[in-house]
Backbone bond lengths (Angstrom), bond angles and torsions (degrees), N, CA, C in turn:
res aa  C-N    CA-C-N  psi(-1)  N-CA   C-N-CA  omega(-1)  CA-C   N-CA-C  phi
1 M - - - 1.471 - - 1.503 110.85 -
2 T 1.318 119.92 -43.11 1.398 122.43 -179.89 1.532 108.71 -69.19
3 S 1.257 118.89 -34.98 1.455 121.50 179.22 1.519 111.44 -61.72
4 I 1.348 115.77 -45.49 1.447 117.75 -179.04 1.495 110.03 -68.40
5 L 1.320 118.36 -33.85 1.541 119.94 177.57 1.531 107.23 -68.27
6 A 1.314 118.25 -36.38 1.426 119.49 -178.15 1.545 112.41 -63.66
7 V 1.333 112.46 -46.58 1.463 120.51 179.84 1.532 108.90 -63.26
8 A 1.315 118.38 -50.23 1.431 121.50 -178.29 1.518 112.04 -60.74
9 T 1.357 118.18 -40.21 1.434 121.36 177.28 1.442 112.00 -68.41
10 G 1.350 119.04 -35.72 1.464 122.26 177.43 1.500 110.90 -66.61
11 L 1.309 117.55 -41.48 1.545 119.79 179.18 1.513 111.11 -66.80
12 I 1.379 115.93 -35.19 1.498 117.83 -179.65 1.494 108.91 -71.71
13 C 1.332 115.21 -44.50 1.514 120.25 -177.41 1.537 109.47 -67.23
14 G 1.411 115.46 -34.43 1.454 119.98 -178.49 1.481 109.39 -66.68
15 S 1.388 117.05 -41.19 1.411 120.00 -177.50 1.525 110.28 -69.82
16 L 1.352 119.61 -35.48 1.405 123.80 176.82 1.524 110.10 -68.15
17 N 1.288 118.97 -39.54 1.459 124.14 179.63 1.522 109.25 -64.96
18 L 1.289 117.53 -42.91 1.473 122.50 -179.79 1.544 107.09 -64.45
19 W 1.342 118.95 -43.18 1.484 122.69 -178.84 1.576 106.83 -60.98
20 L 1.358 115.79 -48.78 1.488 119.22 -175.02 1.513 110.23 -66.46
21 L 1.324 116.67 -40.21 1.463 122.05 -179.42 1.576 106.45 -64.20
22 T 1.232 121.18 -44.77 1.457 121.87 177.88 1.525 114.68 -61.82
23 A 1.321 115.18 -43.44 1.483 122.96 -179.02 1.609 106.39 -64.15
24 A 1.340 113.34 -43.10 1.529 113.59 -173.48 1.536 107.22 -74.96
25 G 1.310 117.20 -31.32 1.518 119.20 177.59 1.498 109.47 -65.26
26 R 1.294 117.88 -40.59 1.506 122.49 -179.08 1.535 106.76 -67.51
27 R 1.296 121.31 -42.30 1.429 121.67 177.66 1.499 113.21 -63.26
28 L 1.398 113.60 -35.65 1.493 116.65 178.15 1.498 110.08 -68.53
29 A 1.375 116.40 -41.52 1.447 118.25 178.98 1.546 112.48 -64.95
30 D 1.306 115.30 -31.36 1.508 117.36 -174.52 1.556 108.48 -79.91
31 S 1.364 114.69 -41.25 1.517 116.20 -169.41 1.544 109.79 -99.50
32 G 1.341 116.94 -30.74 1.459 118.79 -177.78 1.514 113.32 81.32
33 R 1.255 114.96 10.97 1.512 120.51 -176.02 1.547 105.53 -98.62
34 A 1.263 117.70 123.17 1.521 117.26 -177.86 1.496 113.07 -91.60
35 K 1.325 118.27 -20.22 1.462 121.01 -173.11 1.609 107.77 -60.98
36 P 1.294 121.31 -49.13 1.463 120.14 -179.13 1.587 113.58 -63.27
37 F 1.368 112.62 -32.41 1.458 117.06 175.81 1.556 111.92 -66.80
38 V 1.355 113.40 -40.70 1.467 117.11 177.77 1.528 112.74 -63.36
39 F 1.349 115.32 -43.91 1.489 121.05 -176.88 1.604 106.16 -64.38
40 S 1.331 116.95 -44.54 1.431 116.33 -175.74 1.553 108.15 -69.91
41 S 1.292 122.05 -28.68 1.469 120.90 178.96 1.587 108.96 -73.68
42 L 1.250 119.46 -33.33 1.506 123.34 174.73 1.446 109.86 -67.73
43 F 1.338 118.86 -41.59 1.402 122.75 176.34 1.489 113.34 -60.82
44 R 1.408 114.89 -46.03 1.452 117.66 178.50 1.476 112.47 -63.80
45 L 1.342 117.34 -42.96 1.469 122.41 176.69 1.454 113.71 -55.76
46 G 1.382 115.41 -46.78 1.495 118.81 178.44 1.469 113.81 -64.84
47 L 1.327 116.88 -45.71 1.441 123.25 179.64 1.480 112.88 -55.88
48 F 1.337 117.97 -54.42 1.437 120.81 -179.97 1.468 116.48 -73.16
49 A 1.380 117.59 -22.46 1.464 121.48 174.24 1.551 109.57 -68.62
50 I 1.318 115.85 -38.18 1.523 122.66 179.10 1.491 108.30 -59.74
51 V 1.386 116.92 -45.18 1.430 118.17 179.83 1.494 110.03 -65.29
52 A 1.359 117.53 -44.42 1.502 118.32 174.55 1.429 114.61 -56.32
53 G 1.352 117.46 -35.09 1.429 119.82 -178.51 1.532 109.81 -70.46
54 F 1.309 117.78 -32.99 1.540 120.09 175.07 1.430 109.40 -61.44
55 F 1.318 121.44 -46.89 1.412 124.85 -178.82 1.612 112.78 -67.77
56 A 1.401 114.41 -31.74 1.427 118.63 174.05 1.504 112.02 -64.36
57 V 1.324 118.04 -36.43 1.467 119.44 176.78 1.533 110.64 -63.60
58 V 1.371 114.85 -35.27 1.559 118.15 -178.04 1.535 106.43 -72.01
59 G 1.303 121.36 -39.07 1.434 122.67 177.54 1.541 111.90 162.34
60 P 1.315 116.05 168.97 1.519 118.89 -173.00 1.498 111.67 -69.38
61 W 1.343 120.26 -37.95 1.426 121.62 -177.36 1.499 113.25 -69.62
62 P 1.321 119.77 -43.71 1.514 117.46 178.13 1.553 110.77 -61.71
63 M 1.343 114.88 -34.24 1.557 116.01 -178.66 1.576 106.14 -70.43
64 T 1.331 116.69 -41.39 1.536 119.03 179.16 1.523 111.03 -59.33
65 L 1.330 113.23 -45.95 1.569 119.91 177.72 1.528 110.40 -62.12
66 Y 1.254 119.46 -41.58 1.440 122.07 176.09 1.567 110.75 -61.96
67 I 1.271 117.78 -45.89 1.472 118.16 -177.46 1.530 109.72 -68.41
68 V 1.369 121.41 -36.01 1.413 124.63 172.87 1.499 112.51 -56.99
69 G 1.391 113.46 -49.05 1.457 119.31 -178.59 1.504 109.88 -68.82
70 L 1.320 121.50 -25.67 1.443 124.57 179.16 1.523 111.70 -62.79
71 F 1.402 111.09 -40.29 1.528 118.31 -173.91 1.510 112.59 -91.41
72 V 1.294 119.66 -9.42 1.474 120.88 179.62 1.509 113.09 -58.50
73 P 1.343 116.99 -55.10 1.543 118.29 175.99 1.552 112.50 -51.96
74 L 1.245 118.52 -44.33 1.496 120.50 -177.51 1.598 109.15 -66.28
75 A 1.317 114.44 -41.85 1.519 117.73 -179.08 1.529 108.03 -64.56
76 L 1.333 118.65 -40.98 1.434 122.29 -177.08 1.633 109.10 -68.79
77 H 1.260 116.01 -36.54 1.437 123.00 177.41 1.538 111.51 -65.82
78 V 1.284 116.13 -42.19 1.540 122.97 176.00 1.451 108.55 -65.27
79 A 1.335 120.12 -45.29 1.476 122.24 179.53 1.441 113.02 -62.26
80 G 1.337 116.60 -37.25 1.522 120.85 174.14 1.493 112.16 -64.76
81 L 1.343 118.33 -41.62 1.439 121.39 177.24 1.540 113.05 -63.51
82 M 1.355 114.21 -39.64 1.420 118.17 -179.98 1.612 110.27 -67.00
83 R 1.347 113.84 -39.95 1.445 114.77 176.58 1.477 112.21 -64.09
84 D 1.318 117.89 -40.97 1.448 120.40 178.13 1.539 113.01 -63.93
85 A 1.271 118.10 -34.36 1.435 122.21 179.68 1.521 109.75 -71.79
86 D 1.348 117.53 -39.74 1.479 121.91 172.76 1.529 115.06 -60.11
87 E 1.349 116.42 -37.09 1.418 123.09 177.29 1.529 112.15 -65.22
88 K 1.333 116.64 -37.28 1.458 119.73 -177.96 1.550 113.87 -76.09
89 T 1.289 114.92 -19.56 1.491 114.49 179.21 1.523 112.59 -92.84
C-alpha cells in the first residue's frame, strides 16, 4: 500500500514540478531576470525534498519509488520534445 502511495505521490509531484518549472522558465525567458527563477527552483527543491524525506522515514523502497515517480513526467516530456525535434528535421 505504501509503495502505491509513493508512486502516485511521485507522479503527482513530478507533474506539478514540471508545470512549475515550465512556468518559471517562461517567466525567465520573458523577463530575463534570474533571481525569481532561482528562488522558485529552491522552493521546488525544498518542497519535493520534504516529501522525499517523509517517504525515507517510512523506508528506503517507498522513497526510491517516490523519486522514480517524480522524474517520470519529466522524462516523458523530454522524450516528447526529442520526438518533435526529430520530426522537424
